[in-house]
mmCIF file as gemmi writes it, N, C-alpha and C atoms, coordinates in Angstrom:
data_model
loop_
_atom_site.group_PDB
_atom_site.id
_atom_site.type_symbol
_atom_site.label_atom_id
_atom_site.label_alt_id
_atom_site.label_comp_id
_atom_site.label_asym_id
_atom_site.label_entity_id
_atom_site.label_seq_id
_atom_site.pdbx_PDB_ins_code
_atom_site.Cartn_x
_atom_site.Cartn_y
_atom_site.Cartn_z
_atom_site.occupancy
_atom_site.B_iso_or_equiv
_atom_site.pdbx_formal_charge
_atom_site.auth_seq_id
_atom_site.auth_asym_id
_atom_site.pdbx_PDB_model_num
ATOM 1 N N . MET Axp A 1 ? 19.885 -98.787 -12.378 1 0 ? 1 A 1
ATOM 2 C CA . MET Axp A 1 ? 20.337 -97.672 -13.112 1 0 ? 1 A 1
ATOM 3 C C . MET Axp A 1 ? 19.526 -96.49 -13.536 1 0 ? 1 A 1
ATOM 4 N N . ALA Axp A 2 ? 19.902 -95.341 -13.171 1 0 ? 2 A 1
ATOM 5 C CA . ALA Axp A 2 ? 19.14 -94.113 -13.164 1 0 ? 2 A 1
ATOM 6 C C . ALA Axp A 2 ? 19.217 -93.498 -14.95 1 0 ? 2 A 1
ATOM 7 N N . LEU Axp A 3 ? 18.096 -92.721 -15.028 1 0 ? 3 A 1
ATOM 8 C CA . LEU Axp A 3 ? 18.066 -91.995 -16.423 1 0 ? 3 A 1
ATOM 9 C C . LEU Axp A 3 ? 18.899 -90.741 -15.994 1 0 ? 3 A 1
ATOM 10 N N . SER Axp A 4 ? 19.968 -90.489 -17.193 1 0 ? 4 A 1
ATOM 11 C CA . SER Axp A 4 ? 20.731 -89.389 -17.165 1 0 ? 4 A 1
ATOM 12 C C . SER Axp A 4 ? 20.431 -88.324 -18.351 1 0 ? 4 A 1
ATOM 13 N N . GLN Axp A 5 ? 20.946 -87.145 -18.477 1 0 ? 5 A 1
ATOM 14 C CA . GLN Axp A 5 ? 21.005 -86.419 -19.301 1 0 ? 5 A 1
ATOM 15 C C . GLN Axp A 5 ? 21.746 -86.581 -20.443 1 0 ? 5 A 1
ATOM 16 N N . THR Axp A 6 ? 22.77 -87.982 -20.445 1 0 ? 6 A 1
ATOM 17 C CA . THR Axp A 6 ? 23.199 -88.663 -21.479 1 0 ? 6 A 1
ATOM 18 C C . THR Axp A 6 ? 22.032 -88.894 -22.526 1 0 ? 6 A 1
ATOM 19 N N . ASP Axp A 7 ? 20.962 -89.805 -21.539 1 0 ? 7 A 1
ATOM 20 C CA . ASP Axp A 7 ? 19.921 -90.486 -22.456 1 0 ? 7 A 1
ATOM 21 C C . ASP Axp A 7 ? 19.123 -89.755 -22.829 1 0 ? 7 A 1
ATOM 22 N N . LEU Axp A 8 ? 18.942 -88.215 -22.388 1 0 ? 8 A 1
ATOM 23 C CA . LEU Axp A 8 ? 18.028 -87.424 -22.778 1 0 ? 8 A 1
ATOM 24 C C . LEU Axp A 8 ? 18.666 -86.61 -24.066 1 0 ? 8 A 1
ATOM 25 N N . ASP Axp A 9 ? 20.305 -86.897 -23.842 1 0 ? 9 A 1
ATOM 26 C CA . ASP Axp A 9 ? 20.74 -86.354 -25.393 1 0 ? 9 A 1
ATOM 27 C C . ASP Axp A 9 ? 20.619 -87.195 -26.3 1 0 ? 9 A 1
ATOM 28 N N . ALA Axp A 10 ? 20.606 -88.209 -25.987 1 0 ? 10 A 1
ATOM 29 C CA . ALA Axp A 10 ? 20.713 -89.289 -27.106 1 0 ? 10 A 1
ATOM 30 C C . ALA Axp A 10 ? 19.067 -89.447 -27.877 1 0 ? 10 A 1
ATOM 31 N N . LEU Axp A 11 ? 17.891 -89.328 -26.962 1 0 ? 11 A 1
ATOM 32 C CA . LEU Axp A 11 ? 16.7 -88.957 -27.953 1 0 ? 11 A 1
ATOM 33 C C . LEU Axp A 11 ? 16.821 -87.745 -28.477 1 0 ? 11 A 1
ATOM 34 N N . ASP Axp A 12 ? 17.061 -86.627 -27.887 1 0 ? 12 A 1
ATOM 35 C CA . ASP Axp A 12 ? 16.996 -85.338 -28.634 1 0 ? 12 A 1
ATOM 36 C C . ASP Axp A 12 ? 17.588 -85.788 -30.112 1 0 ? 12 A 1
ATOM 37 N N . THR Axp A 13 ? 19.078 -86.26 -30.293 1 0 ? 13 A 1
ATOM 38 C CA . THR Axp A 13 ? 19.831 -86.261 -31.365 1 0 ? 13 A 1
ATOM 39 C C . THR Axp A 13 ? 18.99 -87.576 -32.553 1 0 ? 13 A 1
ATOM 40 N N . ALA Axp A 14 ? 18.429 -88.511 -31.691 1 0 ? 14 A 1
ATOM 41 C CA . ALA Axp A 14 ? 17.096 -89.729 -32.234 1 0 ? 14 A 1
ATOM 42 C C . ALA Axp A 14 ? 16.45 -89.155 -33.189 1 0 ? 14 A 1
ATOM 43 N N . ILE Axp A 15 ? 15.569 -87.812 -32.282 1 0 ? 15 A 1
ATOM 44 C CA . ILE Axp A 15 ? 14.315 -86.833 -33.008 1 0 ? 15 A 1
ATOM 45 C C . ILE Axp A 15 ? 14.892 -85.874 -33.885 1 0 ? 15 A 1
ATOM 46 N N . ALA Axp A 16 ? 15.717 -85.167 -33.983 1 0 ? 16 A 1
ATOM 47 C CA . ALA Axp A 16 ? 16.618 -84.813 -34.716 1 0 ? 16 A 1
ATOM 48 C C . ALA Axp A 16 ? 17.17 -85.338 -35.873 1 0 ? 16 A 1
ATOM 49 N N . SER Axp A 17 ? 17.309 -86.515 -35.646 1 0 ? 17 A 1
ATOM 50 C CA . SER Axp A 17 ? 17.684 -87.495 -37.289 1 0 ? 17 A 1
ATOM 51 C C . SER Axp A 17 ? 16.84 -88.32 -37.843 1 0 ? 17 A 1
ATOM 52 N N . ALA Axp A 18 ? 15.779 -88.109 -36.999 1 0 ? 18 A 1
ATOM 53 C CA . ALA Axp A 18 ? 14.402 -89.399 -37.611 1 0 ? 18 A 1
ATOM 54 C C . ALA Axp A 18 ? 14.676 -90.528 -37.506 1 0 ? 18 A 1
ATOM 55 N N . GLU Axp A 19 ? 15.682 -90.72 -36.214 1 0 ? 19 A 1
ATOM 56 C CA . GLU Axp A 19 ? 16.053 -92.615 -36.185 1 0 ? 19 A 1
ATOM 57 C C . GLU Axp A 19 ? 15.053 -92.748 -35.004 1 0 ? 19 A 1
ATOM 58 N N . LEU Axp A 20 ? 14.621 -93.821 -34.885 1 0 ? 20 A 1
ATOM 59 C CA . LEU Axp A 20 ? 13.742 -94.847 -34.165 1 0 ? 20 A 1
ATOM 60 C C . LEU Axp A 20 ? 14.556 -95.848 -33.188 1 0 ? 20 A 1
ATOM 61 N N . GLU Axp A 21 ? 15.591 -95.574 -33.299 1 0 ? 21 A 1
ATOM 62 C CA . GLU Axp A 21 ? 16.497 -96.76 -32.454 1 0 ? 21 A 1
ATOM 63 C C . GLU Axp A 21 ? 17.404 -95.99 -31.604 1 0 ? 21 A 1
ATOM 64 N N . VAL Axp A 22 ? 17.403 -96.057 -30.172 1 0 ? 22 A 1
ATOM 65 C CA . VAL Axp A 22 ? 18.1 -95.038 -29.461 1 0 ? 22 A 1
ATOM 66 C C . VAL Axp A 22 ? 18.744 -96.223 -28.423 1 0 ? 22 A 1
ATOM 67 N N . GLU Axp A 23 ? 19.889 -95.68 -27.881 1 0 ? 23 A 1
ATOM 68 C CA . GLU Axp A 23 ? 20.7 -96.34 -26.981 1 0 ? 23 A 1
ATOM 69 C C . GLU Axp A 23 ? 20.441 -95.775 -25.388 1 0 ? 23 A 1
ATOM 70 N N . ILE Axp A 24 ? 19.739 -96.226 -24.331 1 0 ? 24 A 1
ATOM 71 C CA . ILE Axp A 24 ? 19.192 -95.936 -23.046 1 0 ? 24 A 1
ATOM 72 C C . ILE Axp A 24 ? 19.648 -96.604 -22.681 1 0 ? 24 A 1
ATOM 73 N N . GLU Axp A 25 ? 20.702 -96.623 -21.444 1 0 ? 25 A 1
ATOM 74 C CA . GLU Axp A 25 ? 21.157 -96.934 -19.871 1 0 ? 25 A 1
ATOM 75 C C . GLU Axp A 25 ? 21.48 -98.156 -20.673 1 0 ? 25 A 1
ATOM 76 N N . GLY Axp A 26 ? 22.763 -98.335 -21.714 1 0 ? 26 A 1
ATOM 77 C CA . GLY Axp A 26 ? 23.558 -99.051 -22.326 1 0 ? 26 A 1
ATOM 78 C C . GLY Axp A 26 ? 22.431 -100.054 -23.427 1 0 ? 26 A 1
ATOM 79 N N . ARG Axp A 27 ? 20.923 -100.198 -23.446 1 0 ? 27 A 1
ATOM 80 C CA . ARG Axp A 27 ? 20.441 -100.878 -24.039 1 0 ? 27 A 1
ATOM 81 C C . ARG Axp A 27 ? 19.692 -100.34 -25.376 1 0 ? 27 A 1
ATOM 82 N N . ARG Axp A 28 ? 19.869 -100.885 -26.576 1 0 ? 28 A 1
ATOM 83 C CA . ARG Axp A 28 ? 19.223 -100.29 -27.535 1 0 ? 28 A 1
ATOM 84 C C . ARG Axp A 28 ? 17.762 -100.608 -27.688 1 0 ? 28 A 1
ATOM 85 N N . VAL Axp A 29 ? 17.096 -99.487 -27.816 1 0 ? 29 A 1
ATOM 86 C CA . VAL Axp A 29 ? 15.517 -99.648 -27.678 1 0 ? 29 A 1
ATOM 87 C C . VAL Axp A 29 ? 15.081 -99.16 -29.168 1 0 ? 29 A 1
ATOM 88 N N . LYS Axp A 30 ? 13.817 -99.651 -29.795 1 0 ? 30 A 1
ATOM 89 C CA . LYS Axp A 30 ? 13.836 -98.981 -30.816 1 0 ? 30 A 1
ATOM 90 C C . LYS Axp A 30 ? 12.17 -98.873 -30.672 1 0 ? 30 A 1
ATOM 91 N N . TYR Axp A 31 ? 11.823 -97.696 -31.09 1 0 ? 31 A 1
ATOM 92 C CA . TYR Axp A 31 ? 10.327 -97 -30.743 1 0 ? 31 A 1
ATOM 93 C C . TYR Axp A 31 ? 9.654 -97.307 -32.417 1 0 ? 31 A 1
ATOM 94 N N . ARG Axp A 32 ? 8.325 -97.182 -32.233 1 0 ? 32 A 1
ATOM 95 C CA . ARG Axp A 32 ? 7.668 -97.595 -33.273 1 0 ? 32 A 1
ATOM 96 C C . ARG Axp A 32 ? 7.163 -96.553 -34.109 1 0 ? 32 A 1
ATOM 97 N N . SER Axp A 33 ? 7.124 -95.138 -33.341 1 0 ? 33 A 1
ATOM 98 C CA . SER Axp A 33 ? 7.044 -94.143 -34.096 1 0 ? 33 A 1
ATOM 99 C C . SER Axp A 33 ? 7.608 -92.684 -33.47 1 0 ? 33 A 1
ATOM 100 N N . THR Axp A 34 ? 7.631 -91.788 -34.412 1 0 ? 34 A 1
ATOM 101 C CA . THR Axp A 34 ? 7.928 -90.703 -33.544 1 0 ? 34 A 1
ATOM 102 C C . THR Axp A 34 ? 7.79 -90.124 -32.301 1 0 ? 34 A 1
ATOM 103 N N . ASN Axp A 35 ? 6.24 -90.395 -32.145 1 0 ? 35 A 1
ATOM 104 C CA . ASN Axp A 35 ? 5.601 -89.777 -31.256 1 0 ? 35 A 1
ATOM 105 C C . ASN Axp A 35 ? 5.577 -90.636 -29.781 1 0 ? 35 A 1
ATOM 106 N N . GLU Axp A 36 ? 6.14 -91.756 -30.254 1 0 ? 36 A 1
ATOM 107 C CA . GLU Axp A 36 ? 6.488 -92.432 -29.247 1 0 ? 36 A 1
ATOM 108 C C . GLU Axp A 36 ? 7.782 -92.297 -28.929 1 0 ? 36 A 1
ATOM 109 N N . LEU Axp A 37 ? 8.341 -91.974 -29.677 1 0 ? 37 A 1
ATOM 110 C CA . LEU Axp A 37 ? 9.781 -91.322 -29.236 1 0 ? 37 A 1
ATOM 111 C C . LEU Axp A 37 ? 9.936 -90.163 -28.423 1 0 ? 37 A 1
ATOM 112 N N . LEU Axp A 38 ? 8.895 -89.204 -28.834 1 0 ? 38 A 1
ATOM 113 C CA . LEU Axp A 38 ? 8.605 -87.907 -28.221 1 0 ? 38 A 1
ATOM 114 C C . LEU Axp A 38 ? 7.857 -87.869 -26.531 1 0 ? 38 A 1
ATOM 115 N N . ARG Axp A 39 ? 7.712 -88.966 -26.417 1 0 ? 39 A 1
ATOM 116 C CA . ARG Axp A 39 ? 6.527 -89.634 -25.191 1 0 ? 39 A 1
ATOM 117 C C . ARG Axp A 39 ? 8.055 -89.996 -24.235 1 0 ? 39 A 1
ATOM 118 N N . ALA Axp A 40 ? 8.564 -90.611 -24.926 1 0 ? 40 A 1
ATOM 119 C CA . ALA Axp A 40 ? 9.623 -91.084 -24.306 1 0 ? 40 A 1
ATOM 120 C C . ALA Axp A 40 ? 10.534 -90.177 -23.681 1 0 ? 40 A 1
ATOM 121 N N . ARG Axp A 41 ? 10.92 -89.304 -24.434 1 0 ? 41 A 1
ATOM 122 C CA . ARG Axp A 41 ? 11.884 -87.818 -24.151 1 0 ? 41 A 1
ATOM 123 C C . ARG Axp A 41 ? 11.494 -87.136 -23.045 1 0 ? 41 A 1
ATOM 124 N N . GLU Axp A 42 ? 10.226 -87.017 -23.375 1 0 ? 42 A 1
ATOM 125 C CA . GLU Axp A 42 ? 9.369 -86.022 -22.075 1 0 ? 42 A 1
ATOM 126 C C . GLU Axp A 42 ? 9.681 -87.002 -20.623 1 0 ? 42 A 1
ATOM 127 N N . HIS Axp A 43 ? 9.176 -88.305 -20.958 1 0 ? 43 A 1
ATOM 128 C CA . HIS Axp A 43 ? 9.335 -89.171 -19.402 1 0 ? 43 A 1
ATOM 129 C C . HIS Axp A 43 ? 10.759 -88.79 -18.854 1 0 ? 43 A 1
ATOM 130 N N . VAL Axp A 44 ? 12.137 -88.923 -19.521 1 0 ? 44 A 1
ATOM 131 C CA . VAL Axp A 44 ? 12.956 -88.951 -19.623 1 0 ? 44 A 1
ATOM 132 C C . VAL Axp A 44 ? 13.462 -87.219 -19.074 1 0 ? 44 A 1
ATOM 133 N N . ARG Axp A 45 ? 12.909 -86.438 -19.46 1 0 ? 45 A 1
ATOM 134 C CA . ARG Axp A 45 ? 13.184 -85.198 -19.028 1 0 ? 45 A 1
ATOM 135 C C . ARG Axp A 45 ? 12.694 -84.892 -17.707 1 0 ? 45 A 1
ATOM 136 N N . GLN Axp A 46 ? 11.302 -85.564 -17.573 1 0 ? 46 A 1
ATOM 137 C CA . GLN Axp A 46 ? 10.88 -85.391 -16.38 1 0 ? 46 A 1
ATOM 138 C C . GLN Axp A 46 ? 11.657 -86.185 -15.225 1 0 ? 46 A 1
ATOM 139 N N . VAL Axp A 47 ? 11.778 -87.24 -15.502 1 0 ? 47 A 1
ATOM 140 C CA . VAL Axp A 47 ? 12.909 -88.088 -14.707 1 0 ? 47 A 1
ATOM 141 C C . VAL Axp A 47 ? 14.14 -87.136 -14.235 1 0 ? 47 A 1
ATOM 142 N N . VAL Axp A 48 ? 14.939 -86.854 -15.141 1 0 ? 48 A 1
ATOM 143 C CA . VAL Axp A 48 ? 16.088 -86.025 -15.044 1 0 ? 48 A 1
ATOM 144 C C . VAL Axp A 48 ? 16.007 -84.583 -14.165 1 0 ? 48 A 1
ATOM 145 N N . ALA Axp A 49 ? 15.063 -83.832 -14.798 1 0 ? 49 A 1
ATOM 146 C CA . ALA Axp A 49 ? 14.56 -82.762 -14.023 1 0 ? 49 A 1
ATOM 147 C C . ALA Axp A 49 ? 13.876 -83.238 -12.573 1 0 ? 49 A 1
ATOM 148 N N . GLY Axp A 50 ? 13.523 -84.102 -12.407 1 0 ? 50 A 1
ATOM 149 C CA . GLY Axp A 50 ? 13.233 -84.38 -10.6 1 0 ? 50 A 1
ATOM 150 C C . GLY Axp A 50 ? 14.867 -84.719 -9.999 1 0 ? 50 A 1
ATOM 151 N N . ALA Axp A 51 ? 15.394 -85.384 -10.428 1 0 ? 51 A 1
ATOM 152 C CA . ALA Axp A 51 ? 16.583 -86.131 -9.983 1 0 ? 51 A 1
ATOM 153 C C . ALA Axp A 51 ? 17.635 -84.787 -9.637 1 0 ? 51 A 1
ATOM 154 N N . THR Axp A 52 ? 17.668 -83.573 -10.474 1 0 ? 52 A 1
ATOM 155 C CA . THR Axp A 52 ? 18.326 -82.592 -10.158 1 0 ? 52 A 1
ATOM 156 C C . THR Axp A 52 ? 17.582 -81.705 -9.445 1 0 ? 52 A 1
ATOM 157 N N . GLY Axp A 53 ? 16.38 -81.746 -8.911 1 0 ? 53 A 1
ATOM 158 C CA . GLY Axp A 53 ? 15.651 -80.675 -8.368 1 0 ? 53 A 1
ATOM 159 C C . GLY Axp A 53 ? 15.3 -79.397 -9.407 1 0 ? 53 A 1
ATOM 160 N N . SER Axp A 54 ? 15.461 -79.475 -10.567 1 0 ? 54 A 1
ATOM 161 C CA . SER Axp A 54 ? 15.12 -78.094 -11.314 1 0 ? 54 A 1
ATOM 162 C C . SER Axp A 54 ? 13.922 -78.759 -12.139 1 0 ? 54 A 1
ATOM 163 N N . ALA Axp A 55 ? 12.847 -79.473 -11.605 1 0 ? 55 A 1
ATOM 164 C CA . ALA Axp A 55 ? 11.282 -79.055 -12.252 1 0 ? 55 A 1
ATOM 165 C C . ALA Axp A 55 ? 10.943 -77.821 -11.988 1 0 ? 55 A 1
ATOM 166 N N . THR Axp A 56 ? 10.453 -76.988 -12.77 1 0 ? 56 A 1
ATOM 167 C CA . THR Axp A 56 ? 9.609 -75.723 -12.773 1 0 ? 56 A 1
ATOM 168 C C . THR Axp A 56 ? 8.343 -76.378 -12.103 1 0 ? 56 A 1
ATOM 169 N N . GLN Axp A 57 ? 7.948 -75.448 -10.972 1 0 ? 57 A 1
ATOM 170 C CA . GLN Axp A 57 ? 6.755 -75.344 -10.624 1 0 ? 57 A 1
ATOM 171 C C . GLN Axp A 57 ? 5.897 -74.24 -10.801 1 0 ? 57 A 1
ATOM 172 N N . ARG Axp A 58 ? 4.892 -74.392 -11.212 1 0 ? 58 A 1
ATOM 173 C CA . ARG Axp A 58 ? 3.907 -73.045 -11.653 1 0 ? 58 A 1
ATOM 174 C C . ARG Axp A 58 ? 3.075 -72.995 -10.289 1 0 ? 58 A 1
ATOM 175 N N . ALA Axp A 59 ? 2.558 -71.673 -9.939 1 0 ? 59 A 1
ATOM 176 C CA . ALA Axp A 59 ? 1.615 -71.389 -8.964 1 0 ? 59 A 1
ATOM 177 C C . ALA Axp A 59 ? 0.434 -70.821 -9.533 1 0 ? 59 A 1
ATOM 178 N N . ALA Axp A 60 ? -0.552 -71.361 -9.354 1 0 ? 60 A 1
ATOM 179 C CA . ALA Axp A 60 ? -1.86 -70.96 -9.88 1 0 ? 60 A 1
ATOM 180 C C . ALA Axp A 60 ? -2.337 -69.806 -9.045 1 0 ? 60 A 1
ATOM 181 N N . TYR Axp A 61 ? -2.809 -68.66 -9.629 1 0 ? 61 A 1
ATOM 182 C CA . TYR Axp A 61 ? -3.156 -67.563 -9.07 1 0 ? 61 A 1
ATOM 183 C C . TYR Axp A 61 ? -4.652 -67.271 -9.509 1 0 ? 61 A 1
ATOM 184 N N . GLY Axp A 62 ? -5.267 -66.539 -8.568 1 0 ? 62 A 1
ATOM 185 C CA . GLY Axp A 62 ? -7.217 -66.163 -9.149 1 0 ? 62 A 1
ATOM 186 C C . GLY Axp A 62 ? -7.104 -65.033 -8.049 1 0 ? 62 A 1
ATOM 187 N N . TYR Axp A 63 ? -7.641 -64.046 -9.217 1 0 ? 63 A 1
ATOM 188 C CA . TYR Axp A 63 ? -8.38 -62.825 -8.421 1 0 ? 63 A 1
ATOM 189 C C . TYR Axp A 63 ? -9.827 -62.77 -8.953 1 0 ? 63 A 1
ATOM 190 N N . THR Axp A 64 ? -10.345 -61.951 -7.897 1 0 ? 64 A 1
ATOM 191 C CA . THR Axp A 64 ? -11.684 -61.456 -8.032 1 0 ? 64 A 1
ATOM 192 C C . THR Axp A 64 ? -11.712 -59.725 -7.538 1 0 ? 64 A 1
ATOM 193 N N . PHE Axp A 65 ? -12.213 -59.452 -8.556 1 0 ? 65 A 1
ATOM 194 C CA . PHE Axp A 65 ? -12.721 -57.894 -8.559 1 0 ? 65 A 1
ATOM 195 C C . PHE Axp A 65 ? -14.191 -57.714 -8.416 1 0 ? 65 A 1
ATOM 196 N N . THR Axp A 66 ? -14.209 -56.399 -7.48 1 0 ? 66 A 1
ATOM 197 C CA . THR Axp A 66 ? -15.323 -56.308 -6.93 1 0 ? 66 A 1
ATOM 198 C C . THR Axp A 66 ? -15.247 -54.649 -7.135 1 0 ? 66 A 1
ATOM 199 N N . THR Axp A 67 ? -16.507 -54.067 -7.483 1 0 ? 67 A 1
ATOM 200 C CA . THR Axp A 67 ? -16.393 -52.42 -7.359 1 0 ? 67 A 1
ATOM 201 C C . THR Axp A 67 ? -17.298 -51.913 -6.591 1 0 ? 67 A 1
ATOM 202 N N . GLN Axp A 68 ? -17.702 -50.945 -6.485 1 0 ? 68 A 1
ATOM 203 C CA . GLN Axp A 68 ? -18.745 -49.915 -5.616 1 0 ? 68 A 1
ATOM 204 C C . GLN Axp A 68 ? -19.293 -49.062 -6.167 1 0 ? 68 A 1
ATOM 205 N N . ARG Axp A 69 ? -20.165 -49.111 -7.035 1 0 ? 69 A 1
ATOM 206 C CA . ARG Axp A 69 ? -20.899 -47.85 -7.399 1 0 ? 69 A 1
ATOM 207 C C . ARG Axp A 69 ? -21.582 -47.014 -6.163 1 0 ? 69 A 1
ATOM 208 N N . GLY Axp A 70 ? -21.475 -45.826 -6.387 1 0 ? 70 A 1
ATOM 209 C CA . GLY Axp A 70 ? -21.863 -44.92 -5.61 1 0 ? 70 A 1
ATOM 210 C C . GLY Axp A 70 ? -23.494 -44.615 -6.051 1 0 ? 70 A 1
ATOM 211 N N . GLY Axp A 71 ? -24.44 -44.395 -4.813 1 0 ? 71 A 1
ATOM 212 C CA . GLY Axp A 71 ? -25.693 -44.235 -5.628 1 0 ? 71 A 1
ATOM 213 C C . GLY Axp A 71 ? -26.49 -44.038 -4.944 1 0 ? 71 A 1
């Protein structure tokens, strides 16, 4: 069973209400800390974004400036 937007919403609700127990994929999961819950949320967000193809990719650009002084 794949992670879905519903699972991400459940994690968001838990974070907002300071709950450490969440139902994901039909199972109850109890996290040890808010930090662990936030890491789980980020993981689910990445999985859902990858599944929908909406992952944002950023390109890195570099510039080299040169000047010529007359002389």
